[in-house]
Phi, psi and omega in degrees: 000347184297131173076011180246161181252359175230155177207157176277099187301316182285309185288322184275331186243303191291314182296309178296328177294314179299319180300320179290323177295318179298317180296317180294319181294323180274356179057047179284154180302329182268011184288156171302164181285351179296137181243137168281108187287152174266148172282174178301332180279002178082017180262128179294131180263126175243120182230183177283344187290326179300317180293320181295316180298314182291329176292324176299320178297317178301315182293322176299314181296329180275354182073026181265150177275143180203162174223157179240151183050052185284123177300138183283158175283326179268166173252153187222136174254078184264347172198163181074201186242000182237148173278127185231162171292138175257191181222137171273140181303317181205143178230133174265133182248149177279344179204185179285352178292132182301324184279354182272070185263127182244347179201126171258134184238134172243133179251142175216162176216156179073204181233077181291165180289169186302321184297325177296317176299315185300316183299314183283326177293328177298319178297314180297331182280313191276344183286345177073018179239144177310144186234159174222130173252113180248119189240129180251131174236131179293312179221156181202146170246167174307326179294318179301314182293324178295319178297317180298316180298321179294322178297318179295315181298316181296323177294318180296327182297341177272357186239017184299327180300319180277317183293331182290339181252358178282160184233010182251178181250156173232124175270143176242134177226122177245113184256117176261131182277327181214104003288164184280099185221148173227118177258132180225149174202165178235134178248122178269124180280169179117204183303148178061029181299320183301317180295320179292326177300313181294322180293328185273324191241349187287336183246051182065229179249026178300129179092351177285153173288143184236129180233165172117158183296336180264005180301322181298338182250019177250138000282162180297147180296143177292130181280127179244348180276156180282131180252151178281151181291340183288338180258091188291337180292337182261003181284124185299130175078014183269127178225147175221124184224156160264126186238156173252120180221081186301334179296333182258313182221095188289339189249002182211153171286157177245151175269121185238120172232147189221143167221113182064233180276345184268151177208166177216135173254140175228134176251110179263143179210165177250128179284172181300330182273006177089352176283156184259150177231161180216131176238119180259137183200162169263151183289148173251142174298131187297335183262330185252340184078002181289135179290133177259110183255010178249128186297315181297322179295319178298313182295324181289317185283321184265338182044056182291157174275124177277101192276308185222127175279111181248028182301323185272358177279115187272007179296125181297148177295341177293341176278074187295329180298316180299309183293322179297316180294315180299313183292321178299320180293313181294323178297320180294320179297319180293320179297320179294319179296319178296320180297317178297321180295319179295323177296321178298320178296318178298321180294324177298324180294000000 
């Protein structure tokens, strides 16, 4: 890539980056020295930062120029009352000249809400430079990927004014760590963008290119045999997540588990004396107060962020102390990250 103004975004960057992430996540002998750190609760943390660090290593090894937290050329009013310069997570340059930008990269992890997608996609659209969206998921089911695709499509639908007049491409790469999969596609901006959005994102990741050692066995076969209730991992349609839903609980994550159309929310907390409490409830529609007892209806109306997949954690919900401590820690980490981000925005001002 050294000394050139074009590069194969998927072949030169995304595939080797995914391969390094898979090795690090599996703790293989040939893995990079990067470690996915555990939280105090013993939960492995997967964030966007691991991918960004490893991409910097790739660019260094290739002799390519790059910058991080690159100030944008355009200004954006994404919060507050003033239009300000934003920042690209990482920019690849064709030379050491600051203005010689050939690729802007945004990194994400988990399943953030639509507004998070919109803000970063707006930067990739309006800067007039080829873009890459690299997204890391620790675990994923076809349902998870379909939800992610819908969030991207819904965010893009708010940017048609800008995307319809742009002339560059944006590559999307969704890297799943378990199973080891990399989904990639390219979206061409310009005329008829709305139709291309629906073709690319409306049916999950159907039609995307698929890479990775687990690609031959994806998607998983549909289970047709009867499973016993004692093995919860084999129960069809069973999901368990820690979710962020500020409309219901602005200061803490919620425990969300679902089977088929039914779901349950639990709010775990720690009392002043250090003992744990748990409140189980169904969601209420924010405007009417009507209880929503259908899982799809809840997900559609509230659009919560699916933060952590805890499906494989066999700790019973009756162990409120365990869940309260884990959720309190993750909620505090997210609050700290938001605070750091807000400070960064203030510094830009």
